[in-house]
NUGUTOR-355961 format. One record per residue: residue in three letters; x, y, z of N, C-alpha, C in turn. Coordinates in steps of 0.02 Angstrom, whole numbers, padded with zeros to 5 digits, always signed. Example, Ala and Ser with C-alpha at 12.3 -4.5 7.8 and 13.67 -1.06 7.14 Angstrom:
# residues 2
ALA+00660-00284+00390+00615-00225+00390+00660-00165+00390SER+00642-00112+00354+00684-00053+00357+00645+00002+00394
//
This chain:
# residues 412
MET+01441-06553+00279+01417-06645+00299+01376-06647+00262GLN+01392-06704+00245+01380-06774+00193+01293-06802+00199THR+01245-06812+00176+01221-06867+00183+01190-06917+00162SER+01171-06957+00192+01178-07031+00173+01115-07025+00123ALA+01143-07080+00047+01075-07100+00017+01042-07154+00029ALA+01070-07182+00118+01044-07245+00126+00956-07235+00144ALA+00941-07261+00159+00857-07307+00216+00882-07223+00275LYS+00858-07206+00250+00844-07145+00338+00835-07200+00416ARG+00874-07162+00434+00886-07192+00483+00829-07093+00540ARG+00843-07168+00633+00795-07098+00646+00797-07069+00705ALA+00805-07033+00731+00857-06984+00801+00762-06967+00842LEU+00795-07002+00914+00756-06963+00958+00803-06913+00986VAL+00780-06853+01000+00799-06770+01042+00764-06775+01079ILE+00808-06746+01140+00761-06737+01213+00807-06664+01232GLY+00747-06642+01248+00782-06586+01259+00764-06532+01178SER+00705-06476+01193+00732-06436+01123+00741-06356+01148SER+00764-06336+01220+00834-06306+01206+00892-06280+01161MET+00938-06245+01155+00988-06234+01085+01011-06303+01047ALA+01020-06332+01086+01073-06412+01102+01017-06449+01041GLY+00974-06472+01088+00919-06522+01051+00888-06487+00964LEU+00893-06398+00957+00834-06404+00893+00908-06385+00857PHE+00991-06351+00872+01037-06370+00831+01036-06453+00806ALA+01037-06502+00854+01018-06575+00839+00983-06604+00777THR+00928-06602+00798+00870-06583+00744+00909-06568+00692ALA+00908-06499+00692+00904-06503+00614+00975-06513+00607LEU+01020-06504+00613+01080-06537+00563+01074-06600+00560LEU+01053-06636+00585+01050-06693+00578+00950-06721+00515ARG+00928-06706+00533+00896-06700+00478+00926-06649+00402ARG+00958-06610+00386+01010-06615+00340+01064-06676+00313ALA+01047-06691+00362+01102-06773+00353+01100-06817+00295GLY+01008-06803+00323+00980-06858+00291+00910-06925+00352TRP+00939-06898+00395+00915-06941+00435+00835-06900+00446GLU+00800-06949+00454+00746-06922+00526+00766-06911+00592ALA+00701-06829+00609+00737-06823+00689+00660-06806+00699ASP+00632-06807+00783+00598-06788+00801+00641-06744+00864VAL+00587-06709+00935+00659-06666+00977+00598-06661+01024PHE+00600-06715+01065+00538-06720+01117+00571-06657+01196GLU+00517-06612+01226+00528-06565+01267+00474-06570+01341ARG+00526-06583+01396+00443-06583+01433+00417-06529+01437SER+00442-06497+01409+00373-06410+01426+00317-06418+01406PRO+00276-06370+01441+00195-06417+01383+00185-06331+01375ILE+00240-06284+01384+00216-06217+01312+00326-06229+01302GLU+00318-06181+01224+00347-06151+01197+00430-06118+01263LEU+00499-06136+01247+00532-06093+01286+00564-06038+01257PHE+00571-06014+01326+00576-05937+01310+00661-05926+01379GLY+00666-05882+01340+00717-05868+01426+00754-05802+01422ARG+00671-05775+01427+00679-05700+01468+00757-05665+01425GLY+00771-05643+01359+00803-05601+01350+00877-05616+01353ALA+00900-05655+01390+00965-05663+01420+00993-05662+01351GLY+01088-05627+01356+01153-05602+01309+01172-05651+01276ILE+01171-05659+01231+01204-05720+01205+01298-05695+01173VAL+01337-05714+01171+01401-05667+01165+01434-05732+01077THR+01428-05703+01014+01429-05764+00955+01498-05773+00967HIS+01496-05838+00920+01572-05841+00859+01570-05892+00797GLU+01637-05901+00795+01609-05912+00705+01593-05973+00686GLU+01614-06029+00727+01582-06070+00725+01514-06120+00760LEU+01469-06039+00802+01428-06035+00796+01371-06039+00737LEU+01414-05966+00716+01372-05929+00647+01357-05990+00590GLU+01436-06013+00596+01435-06087+00531+01385-06146+00554ALA+01366-06163+00620+01304-06208+00608+01244-06188+00617LEU+01232-06106+00626+01170-06077+00604+01147-06098+00524GLU+01216-06089+00490+01180-06115+00428+01201-06168+00385LEU+01231-06207+00440+01225-06281+00422+01155-06299+00406SER+01109-06238+00459+01064-06302+00472+01002-06268+00441GLY+01020-06225+00388+00969-06166+00348+00909-06115+00385ALA+00984-06118+00443+00940-06037+00457+00976-05985+00445SER+00927-05908+00457+00954-05862+00419+00994-05827+00493LEU+01065-05797+00446+01081-05730+00501+01082-05668+00495LYS+01018-05656+00450+01012-05589+00408+00962-05584+00532ASP+01000-05498+00518+00986-05468+00581+00971-05509+00651LEU+01046-05546+00661+01050-05598+00691+01050-05536+00780GLY+01102-05525+00755+01118-05469+00846+01146-05390+00789ILE+01176-05364+00853+01189-05297+00866+01309-05326+00855THR+01337-05306+00823+01405-05279+00805+01446-05242+00848VAL+01488-05276+00904+01525-05230+00965+01581-05233+00940LYS+01609-05192+00919+01689-05180+00914+01742-05175+00947GLU+01741-05163+01029+01760-05133+01074+01748-05179+01156ARG+01771-05194+01186+01791-05187+01232+01808-05137+01301VAL+01796-05104+01329+01820-05078+01388+01806-05102+01457ALA+01847-05089+01513+01816-05073+01596+01844-04993+01614LEU+01812-04994+01654+01789-04948+01713+01805-04944+01763GLY+01815-04906+01752+01832-04866+01819+01796-04887+01908ARG+01812-04836+01940+01746-04830+02020+01723-04798+01960ASN+01752-04739+01990+01716-04652+01974+01665-04676+01866GLY+01679-04723+01842+01636-04737+01810+01708-04752+01711GLU+01788-04687+01754+01813-04692+01671+01848-04732+01636VAL+01856-04734+01606+01902-04796+01546+01983-04798+01562ILE+01995-04882+01618+02036-04886+01642+02082-04905+01582ASP+02016-04966+01523+02059-04972+01498+02006-05012+01430ARG+02046-05020+01363+01990-05061+01308+02022-05080+01266VAL+02002-05125+01217+02043-05158+01160+01980-05207+01125ASP+02003-05199+01037+01979-05195+01004+01949-05274+01006PHE+01907-05279+00990+01863-05337+00994+01793-05354+00974GLU+01806-05384+00894+01732-05371+00861+01691-05432+00880GLN+01634-05424+00888+01597-05464+00874+01517-05434+00894ILE+01471-05528+00867+01409-05502+00860+01383-05535+00930VAL+01340-05497+00930+01304-05516+01026+01234-05520+01008THR+01189-05546+01040+01136-05587+01043+01094-05611+01102SER+01032-05633+01086+00983-05649+01109+00973-05709+01099TRP+00957-05765+01169+00939-05826+01172+00871-05828+01133ASP+00836-05794+01135+00769-05766+01126+00775-05776+01031ARG+00812-05735+01018+00800-05716+00957+00870-05813+00924LEU+00910-05818+00918+00935-05888+00956+00893-05928+00932HIS+00831-05931+00997+00789-05978+00995+00766-05992+00922GLN+00687-05910+00910+00672-05889+00862+00686-05927+00769ILE+00766-05928+00772+00769-05912+00732+00810-06011+00694MET+00835-06030+00768+00830-06098+00749+00776-06158+00788ARG+00700-06135+00797+00638-06158+00805+00620-06141+00714SER+00615-06102+00700+00604-06086+00617+00623-06151+00574VAL+00676-06207+00582+00656-06223+00545+00670-06300+00552ILE+00621-06303+00616+00593-06387+00657+00534-06377+00635PRO+00508-06429+00558+00430-06438+00589+00374-06436+00639ASP+00338-06402+00622+00274-06407+00695+00281-06502+00739ASN+00292-06555+00675+00281-06592+00661+00297-06631+00713HIS+00397-06606+00697+00437-06649+00740+00477-06609+00799HIS+00427-06561+00812+00432-06538+00872+00361-06552+00925HIS+00421-06614+00979+00333-06630+01034+00355-06576+01099LEU+00297-06558+01128+00312-06530+01184+00254-06564+01254ASN+00280-06567+01316+00241-06586+01354+00252-06679+01364HIS+00350-06679+01330+00329-06737+01334+00393-06752+01400ASP+00387-06798+01466+00429-06784+01507+00467-06860+01488LEU+00510-06861+01457+00567-06950+01483+00594-06998+01556VAL+00561-07027+01546+00540-07078+01589+00607-07117+01597SER+00603-07177+01535+00666-07208+01536+00717-07218+01454VAL+00751-07256+01464+00781-07285+01404+00797-07365+01389GLU+00770-07404+01354+00818-07430+01376+00807-07446+01255GLN+00895-07491+01293+00950-07518+01225+00942-07565+01215THR+00902-07584+01124+00925-07660+01109+00992-07665+01069MET+00995-07726+01028+01093-07723+00973+01036-07698+00898SER+00976-07678+00884+00946-07633+00846+00939-07563+00853GLY+00933-07534+00898+00915-07494+00917+00921-07437+00970VAL+00843-07403+00991+00825-07376+01058+00746-07351+01048SER+00749-07349+01134+00669-07341+01128+00639-07294+01205ALA+00595-07258+01199+00630-07193+01251+00534-07195+01271THR+00546-07198+01341+00445-07216+01328+00436-07121+01409PHE+00381-07085+01376+00379-07012+01444+00340-07022+01473ALA+00309-06990+01490+00266-06995+01573+00189-06995+01574ASN+00184-06971+01468+00108-06956+01456+00098-07016+01420GLY+00112-07086+01418+00112-07155+01406+00160-07164+01332ARG+00195-07131+01305+00222-07110+01230+00267-07160+01229VAL+00287-07196+01173+00351-07248+01174+00349-07233+01118GLU+00436-07235+01085+00446-07203+01045+00532-07219+00994GLU+00541-07252+00967+00588-07323+00942+00613-07279+00899ALA+00672-07271+00909+00718-07269+00830+00814-07315+00851ASP+00853-07270+00794+00906-07315+00810+00964-07247+00855VAL+00937-07211+00862+00985-07154+00896+00952-07121+00966LEU+00971-07103+01046+00934-07052+01081+00982-07006+01080ILE+00984-06942+01065+00998-06876+01093+00998-06849+01166GLY+01054-06858+01202+01017-06783+01243+01007-06745+01286ALA+00980-06679+01256+00988-06622+01239+00968-06589+01300ASP+00949-06629+01359+00895-06601+01404+00909-06549+01462GLY+00979-06533+01433+01016-06458+01471+01075-06492+01553TYR+01087-06468+01585+01122-06474+01639+01065-06507+01697ARG+01030-06525+01678+00972-06546+01739+00986-06595+01703SER+00992-06651+01649+00967-06684+01592+00947-06777+01619THR+00888-06789+01633+00875-06855+01619+00912-06869+01623VAL+00945-06881+01549+00961-06955+01508+01021-06946+01513ARG+01042-06901+01560+01120-06889+01598+01115-06946+01658GLY+01070-06925+01702+01031-06944+01769+01034-07030+01754LEU+01013-07044+01679+00989-07105+01685+01065-07149+01680TYR+01101-07133+01649+01155-07154+01614+01231-07134+01695PHE+01225-07069+01707+01289-07054+01750+01272-07037+01813PRO+01230-07021+01833+01170-07047+01894+01234-06966+01975ASP+01293-07004+01955+01330-07000+02015+01347-06924+01951VAL+01377-06897+01927+01393-06824+01886+01315-06797+01906ARG+01340-06709+01955+01324-06687+01973+01351-06591+01957PRO+01309-06546+01937+01326-06500+01942+01353-06463+02028ILE+01417-06432+02000+01452-06397+02030+01468-06372+02066TYR+01446-06329+02127+01434-06224+02153+01505-06208+02138ALA+01503-06165+02105+01569-06147+02080+01600-06098+02143GLY+01550-06046+02197+01545-06026+02242+01519-05922+02221TYR+01509-05914+02201+01475-05874+02177+01393-05895+02120ILE+01380-05844+02124+01297-05819+02069+01320-05784+02026ILE+01270-05775+01980+01250-05737+01919+01216-05679+01920TRP+01213-05621+01954+01137-05576+01945+01124-05551+01852ARG+01073-05581+01841+01093-05547+01750+00994-05503+01742GLY+00988-05475+01701+00912-05423+01676+00936-05381+01613VAL+00890-05367+01582+00890-05344+01511+00850-05248+01545ALA+00864-05206+01505+00841-05158+01519+00855-05137+01448GLU+00774-05078+01440+00746-05074+01383+00795-04985+01360GLU+00826-04993+01266+00832-04940+01296+00829-04873+01290SER+00735-04860+01301+00720-04813+01266+00716-04772+01355GLU+00734-04815+01426+00731-04792+01465+00764-04799+01500LEU+00832-04823+01501+00901-04754+01489+00894-04691+01495PRO+00973-04661+01541+00944-04580+01541+00984-04586+01486PRO+00965-04517+01460+01008-04510+01381+01065-04478+01390SER+01114-04483+01449+01186-04476+01454+01191-04553+01445LEU+01158-04593+01456+01193-04670+01465+01184-04684+01366ARG+01149-04681+01344+01135-04694+01310+01135-04675+01235GLU+01187-04615+01261+01236-04600+01201+01298-04582+01210THR+01310-04608+01281+01379-04648+01308+01419-04692+01295PHE+01376-04753+01308+01373-04796+01361+01357-04866+01318PHE+01276-04852+01276+01248-04919+01258+01278-04955+01215GLU+01331-04949+01168+01348-04948+01116+01410-05022+01122LYS+01427-04998+01195+01510-05034+01216+01489-05114+01246PHE+01550-05140+01249+01517-05203+01277+01595-05182+01361ALA+01561-05198+01431+01585-05127+01452+01607-05175+01533PHE+01655-05188+01589+01672-05227+01625+01674-05146+01676TYR+01652-05203+01731+01701-05140+01793+01730-05232+01834LEU+01791-05201+01874+01812-05265+01883+01863-05246+01974PRO+01803-05225+02003+01826-05233+02059+01859-05321+02121GLU+01881-05325+02166+01905-05369+02189+01885-05421+02209ARG+01842-05494+02166+01811-05541+02168+01758-05525+02180ASN+01723-05474+02105+01635-05477+02071+01691-05439+02013LYS+01634-05483+01972+01641-05436+01880+01589-05436+01856ILE+01561-05380+01864+01486-05354+01808+01527-05304+01738LEU+01474-05327+01692+01469-05321+01624+01415-05324+01606GLY+01413-05290+01553+01364-05294+01500+01354-05259+01389TYR+01338-05273+01384+01330-05267+01305+01270-05271+01290PRO+01246-05234+01232+01182-05223+01173+01159-05261+01171ILE+01102-05306+01175+01056-05343+01111+01003-05309+01075ALA+00965-05343+01069+00880-05349+01033+00846-05318+01065GLY+00805-05288+01053+00736-05274+01107+00664-05314+01073SER+00631-05312+01110+00596-05351+01104+00562-05379+01010ASP+00537-05440+00991+00552-05446+00928+00608-05443+00868ASN+00667-05436+00900+00744-05426+00864+00719-05341+00859ASP+00668-05307+00877+00713-05236+00859+00801-05202+00866LEU+00824-05207+00810+00871-05180+00797+00872-05081+00782ARG+00823-05088+00781+00838-04999+00805+00830-04957+00822LYS+00869-04916+00785+00903-04859+00903+00859-04850+00952GLY+00830-04834+01003+00788-04860+01062+00770-04879+01061ARG+00756-04947+01039+00720-04995+01020+00717-05030+01053ARG+00815-05056+01063+00862-05142+01100+00864-05107+01172ARG+00878-05168+01168+00901-05186+01261+00975-05189+01274TYR+00989-05165+01343+01072-05168+01349+01071-05274+01425ASN+01094-05312+01379+01104-05331+01419+01153-05335+01490TRP+01140-05321+01547+01171-05327+01606+01166-05404+01623VAL+01240-05377+01698+01284-05451+01704+01321-05436+01780TRP+01309-05469+01830+01347-05443+01909+01356-05561+01934TYR+01459-05535+01941+01471-05582+02007+01476-05558+02050ARG+01432-05620+02081+01453-05588+02155+01480-05667+02180PRO+01536-05665+02231+01533-05722+02269+01475-05769+02327LEU+01435-05806+02354+01390-05841+02377+01417-05893+02407GLU+01440-05890+02476+01437-05951+02516+01396-06029+02521ALA+01405-06071+02492+01426-06106+02465+01343-06140+02527SER+01351-06118+02589+01300-06107+02668+01247-06065+02666SER+01264-06028+02623+01209-05991+02597+01155-05991+02549LEU+01169-06052+02487+01121-06034+02421+01092-06068+02451PRO+01067-06121+02486+00994-06146+02490+00945-06093+02545GLU+00938-06009+02566+00898-05993+02599+00915-05943+02519MET+00935-05928+02488+00940-05867+02411+00897-05933+02362LEU+00869-06010+02391+00843-06030+02324+00759-06064+02342THR+00766-06006+02405+00720-06033+02452+00650-05989+02431GLY+00595-05993+02385+00544-05934+02374+00507-05907+02405ASN+00482-05860+02381+00446-05819+02424+00372-05855+02436ASP+00383-05918+02378+00324-05976+02396+00355-06026+02443GLY+00384-06024+02490+00438-06073+02556+00442-06103+02513HIS+00473-06124+02450+00483-06192+02419+00546-06205+02408ARG+00609-06257+02445+00683-06215+02418+00643-06300+02358TYR+00705-06242+02305+00721-06251+02247+00772-06277+02230GLU+00823-06334+02207+00882-06382+02202+00915-06337+02155LEU+00927-06355+02083+00957-06310+02079+00972-06227+02050SER+00909-06190+02049+00905-06129+02028+00855-06114+02019ILE+00821-06045+02026+00738-06017+02063+00718-05983+01998PRO+00656-06003+01992+00610-05975+01953+00660-05879+01959PRO+00617-05819+01905+00658-05768+01904+00579-05745+01960PRO+00532-05769+01943+00463-05723+02012+00479-05756+02052LYS+00494-05794+02074+00499-05836+02155+00537-05824+02194ILE+00597-05764+02139+00672-05735+02197+00603-05689+02253LYS+00660-05682+02282+00616-05660+02346+00614-05592+02351ARG+00570-05530+02348+00597-05440+02376+00666-05418+02380SER+00643-05455+02433+00742-05440+02503+00786-05450+02466PHE+00789-05499+02438+00858-05503+02362+00874-05461+02334ILE+00821-05439+02282+00803-05394+02220+00830-05312+02247ASP+00777-05322+02340+00798-05245+02345+00867-05247+02386ALA+00928-05274+02398+00975-05290+02423+01019-05288+02386LEU+01002-05337+02324+01037-05302+02225+01040-05240+02248ARG+00995-05216+02251+01012-05143+02221+01019-05082+02275ARG+01002-05085+02322+01064-05051+02359+01133-05056+02361ASP+01146-05098+02351+01222-05129+02351+01244-05088+02278ALA+01192-05091+02227+01236-05071+02160+01264-04988+02180MET+01209-04968+02192+01194-04915+02227+01284-04870+02259GLU+01288-04919+02285+01340-04895+02340+01426-04948+02308PHE+01416-05006+02270+01488-05026+02245+01490-05027+02187LEU+01422-04992+02134+01461-05003+02055+01471-04918+02036PRO+01480-04922+01967+01492-04857+01942+01428-04821+01910SER+01403-04779+01940+01334-04741+01952+01298-04782+01874ALA+01334-04810+01800+01337-04782+01757+01293-04862+01737PHE+01332-04933+01759+01310-05005+01792+01240-04995+01814SER+01253-04953+01888+01190-04946+01944+01148-04917+01914GLU+01132-04876+01881+01081-04840+01844+01032-04892+01781ILE+01080-04914+01750+01058-04996+01708+01021-05021+01732LEU+01030-05065+01802+00995-05092+01878+00957-05063+01880ALA+00917-04979+01890+00876-04969+01914+00830-04978+01857CYS+00847-04979+01784+00790-05000+01727+00772-05071+01735ILE+00798-05102+01776+00780-05196+01740+00713-05179+01779LYS+00665-05216+01762+00607-05199+01818+00623-05301+01855GLN+00647-05340+01806+00645-05405+01845+00697-05460+01845PRO+00786-05433+01876+00820-05461+01894+00824-05551+01919PHE+00888-05566+01891+00880-05602+01915+00917-05663+01921PHE+00944-05700+01975+01021-05737+01979+01009-05808+01969THR+01045-05870+01952+01086-05940+01955+01129-05911+01986PRO+01155-05990+02007+01221-06007+02048+01238-06017+01968ILE+01316-06023+01971+01353-06042+01933+01386-06124+01987TYR+01374-06181+01915+01383-06245+01912+01455-06245+01869ASP+01486-06314+01880+01522-06352+01820+01505-06407+01817HIS+01518-06454+01750+01507-06509+01767+01553-06555+01727VAL+01555-06617+01708+01598-06649+01632+01568-06715+01624VAL+01545-06750+01594+01550-06820+01583+01588-06862+01583PRO+01590-06919+01602+01649-06964+01616+01673-07000+01496ARG+01604-06975+01505+01610-07023+01400+01515-06974+01394MET+01531-06941+01327+01501-06933+01281+01454-06963+01233ALA+01453-07041+01274+01404-07069+01231+01390-07147+01251VAL+01362-07177+01276+01338-07223+01277+01283-07292+01226GLY+01319-07334+01193+01303-07386+01142+01267-07328+01087ARG+01212-07337+01111+01173-07300+01040+01144-07220+01054VAL+01150-07182+01139+01135-07146+01159+01219-07059+01176ALA+01207-07010+01136+01226-06974+01163+01240-06924+01190LEU+01254-06899+01241+01253-06837+01277+01282-06759+01228ILE+01258-06703+01217+01258-06636+01185+01243-06589+01213GLY+01271-06530+01225+01281-06469+01266+01284-06471+01300ASP+01249-06450+01352+01240-06441+01459+01230-06517+01444ALA+01207-06549+01457+01171-06634+01443+01251-06655+01470ALA+01275-06633+01425+01352-06647+01440+01406-06635+01489SER+01414-06579+01468+01475-06501+01515+01443-06452+01513VAL+01440-06453+01576+01419-06344+01583+01520-06328+01583ALA+01505-06263+01543+01607-06239+01589+01548-06157+01601ARG+01569-06125+01660+01551-06052+01652+01553-06017+01606PRO+01484-05960+01635+01473-05909+01602+01526-05881+01558HIS+01609-05857+01568+01654-05818+01568+01700-05838+01520VAL+01673-05919+01494+01705-05907+01442+01628-05923+01387GLY+01593-05903+01395+01526-05867+01356+01543-05931+01299MET+01525-06004+01273+01547-06026+01209+01474-06091+01245GLY+01397-06067+01287+01376-06117+01310+01317-06166+01234VAL+01330-06098+01203+01290-06138+01148+01304-06128+01063SER+01381-06128+01083+01430-06118+01039+01444-06187+01032LYS+01457-06215+01118+01480-06289+01132+01404-06335+01104ALA+01344-06323+01103+01321-06341+01093+01315-06365+01038ALA+01282-06295+00960+01326-06295+00919+01368-06355+00883SER+01413-06354+00901+01474-06401+00883+01461-06436+00911ASP+01437-06467+00943+01418-06532+00963+01369-06583+00936ALA+01327-06564+00901+01272-06572+00858+01294-06567+00785ARG+01325-06540+00798+01382-06513+00727+01423-06603+00705VAL+01493-06592+00741+01520-06652+00725+01441-06736+00736LEU+01401-06716+00794+01350-06755+00817+01360-06796+00712ALA+01305-06745+00704+01281-06759+00653+01302-06804+00599ASP+01373-06759+00587+01465-06753+00530+01473-06830+00550CYS+01458-06865+00590+01465-06927+00667+01437-07001+00597LEU+01362-06962+00608+01285-07000+00598+01308-07021+00510ALA+01332-06972+00477+01318-06949+00408+01370-07023+00403ARG+01427-07003+00428+01473-07030+00385+01454-07132+00405HIS+01440-07143+00470+01418-07211+00477+01367-07222+00495ASP+01315-07194+00468+01248-07210+00457+01210-07283+00449GLN+01265-07320+00457+01250-07395+00459+01286-07414+00531SER+01295-07385+00550+01341-07420+00626+01330-07344+00672PRO+01272-07346+00702+01269-07300+00781+01333-07298+00799GLU+01342-07332+00843+01376-07354+00879+01450-07329+00858ARG+01489-07334+00827+01538-07324+00766+01514-07251+00773ALA+01480-07228+00772+01482-07136+00738+01497-07100+00849LEU+01443-07135+00861+01436-07101+00937+01507-07115+00964LEU+01531-07142+00960+01595-07179+00973+01629-07126+00974GLU+01617-07088+00890+01716-07047+00865+01695-06974+00877PHE+01627-06998+00885+01581-06922+00933+01630-06899+00988HIS+01589-06945+01062+01627-06957+01096+01726-06931+01076GLU+01780-06950+01037+01847-06949+01042+01834-06902+01038LYS+01806-06849+01003+01829-06780+00959+01775-06726+01004ARG+01724-06749+01028+01712-06701+01080+01707-06666+01163LEU+01745-06735+01175+01735-06733+01252+01826-06706+01264PRO+01857-06710+01242+01895-06655+01270+01883-06586+01261VAL+01869-06568+01184+01850-06500+01212+01787-06492+01270ALA+01757-06519+01300+01730-06497+01338+01769-06488+01408GLN+01816-06541+01405+01828-06549+01463+01880-06483+01458LYS+01939-06436+01403+01952-06398+01391+01919-06334+01422ALA+01857-06306+01394+01815-06269+01415+01817-06276+01503MET+01787-06333+01529+01771-06318+01581+01846-06303+01633SER+01899-06317+01609+01960-06279+01639+01964-06232+01631ARG+01925-06205+01574+01986-06137+01559+01919-06092+01608GLY+01864-06120+01609+01804-06075+01635+01821-06066+01731ARG+01835-06122+01759+01885-06118+01794+01950-06074+01811ASP+01984-06060+01779+02047-06020+01798+02037-05970+01762LEU+01948-05946+01736+01938-05870+01697+01883-05862+01804GLY+01880-05902+01837+01827-05900+01881+01867-05872+01943ALA+01934-05926+01945+01963-05911+02007+01976-05845+02016TYR+01950-05798+01987+01970-05727+01990+01928-05694+02050MET+01872-05735+02036+01791-05718+02124+01820-05774+02158LEU+01875-05811+02189+01873-05832+02232+01939-05806+02297PRO+01939-05816+02357+01996-05753+02381+02063-05792+02367HIS+02102-05758+02370+02181-05781+02347+02216-05823+02382ASP+02194-05822+02443+02250-05882+02495+02201-05975+02463VAL+02112-05946+02451+02118-06009+02417+02114-06025+02345GLN+02143-05977+02289+02143-05978+02221+02172-06027+02215PRO+02167-06090+02169+02171-06173+02152+02244-06125+02107ASN+02304-06180+02102+02350-06177+02054+02361-06219+02023SER+02349-06173+01947+02347-06208+01903+02399-06213+01847GLY+02433-06213+01908+02539-06214+01861+02552-06205+01787ARG+02507-06121+01766+02525-06124+01714+02535-06046+01727GLY+02557-06021+01794+02618-05997+01778+02603-05906+01762VAL+02631-05852+01751+02604-05820+01732+02542-05798+01667GLN+02530-05861+01621+02459-05866+01580+02435-05853+01648HIS+02417-05877+01672+02356-05881+01742+02333-05813+01784VAL+02388-05778+01819+02389-05723+01837+02357-05691+01763ASP+02399-05661+01725+02359-05635+01687+02289-05664+01659LEU+02258-05705+01647+02178-05719+01673+02109-05693+01697HIS+02203-05635+01747+02162-05617+01805+02173-05537+01824SER+02219-05527+01753+02206-05475+01740+02165-05404+01728VAL+02151-05350+01724+02138-05278+01677+02121-05320+01605ARG+02191-05323+01565+02193-05341+01509+02161-05393+01483GLY+02195-05468+01517+02186-05514+01513+02108-05522+01526ILE+02072-05515+01573+01986-05509+01582+01963-05479+01499LEU+01976-05429+01463+01942-05381+01430+01968-05453+01382GLU+02046-05459+01372+02026-05512+01295+01993-05570+01321HIS+01988-05606+01357+02014-05714+01354+01915-05696+01382THR+01915-05636+01416+01821-05659+01419+01787-05665+01369ALA+01762-05727+01329+01690-05754+01304+01763-05748+01244SER+01809-05809+01254+01828-05770+01212+01853-05871+01185LEU+01879-05923+01114+01858-05967+01077+01971-05988+01097ALA+01990-05913+01088+02059-05916+01048+02112-05982+01103PHE+02075-05998+01181+02115-06054+01212+02082-06122+01193LEU+02069-06120+01142+02064-06211+01086+02108-06177+01025SER+02132-06156+01028+02157-06162+00990+02248-06188+00959PRO+02266-06208+00928+02329-06262+00920+02358-06210+00971SER+02373-06211+01009+02464-06173+01039+02557-06190+00968
//
């Protein structure tokens, strides 16, 4: 990454989730001034949700100045279970698995506190020939050379420029939770905990893998297991699921404490009847499972003048691809490279960024839809036009090999 020797340019980064932290850190390393503004009045946290890493994420961490020490747990094998818990297939697949909280912790540590601003809810953006200004709900106005929308899939910045781009519901939800290793039955801890495991009945995907414990504790017995169940849900049933125990109807997702107890109780009952005992026993140890509807979207442009969109603000691929944080990190890395190389022409830099990263976003969304078609009834699965390759994505071996793999981005 180049560092500009010219007078420092300034960037406003909206949103302090992973995309925002990577953008802020990498721009600062590239010689820019960068401040990140977060709407939340408190530091973000991710409820311990698991994250699968890729090489491009590790490279971006190093370039950001973040430490890779004790990043997570290295899992060397993936296994598929049958209904009775027997292993029906396995593949060698070495990968570091970590948690959202751990990644946020190490990236937040490289952002100086005086450049990280909480309780700043963006209201409007104005562009001129020489710069951009942002107005926040608290009355603060900030000016800079560029503005980076890194404010997630409900992005305010995206809404200002592409109001018609909305997350598209995929027809299924994902239940998640983390179980403490120490609370699992001894037989599970000894035989199952170290595995990246899958159970793949028709139109359902259940998987799990180990992650660090609280405060990134990697000691045996102190770790956690990340548990995931993709389940079909008709769009007509979604409003009821998104109505909280407080009676409030949430739009795209619901805060975990607001999920009705009846839905969690039904999940536990279904798990006992439907899942191998290993997966149902792990769920029994999860105090607060939560769900998120699965959406995807992609913007037609990732840059408009002096404004860029990165991470989930620009595009969301379904979680089967396992590249949400990696894509955010790579977006930020390419953006910083372009701005360092063309720091006297921010519009040119952002145009180059758009041209490089939009094809990646489009490929990721398409791949997510192909992998997610496994969740659809056979008579409504889309014809992807990829024949045998498409069928292979939905075989047991194919799911083991292609879930959370970025091989599809490599030149064929």
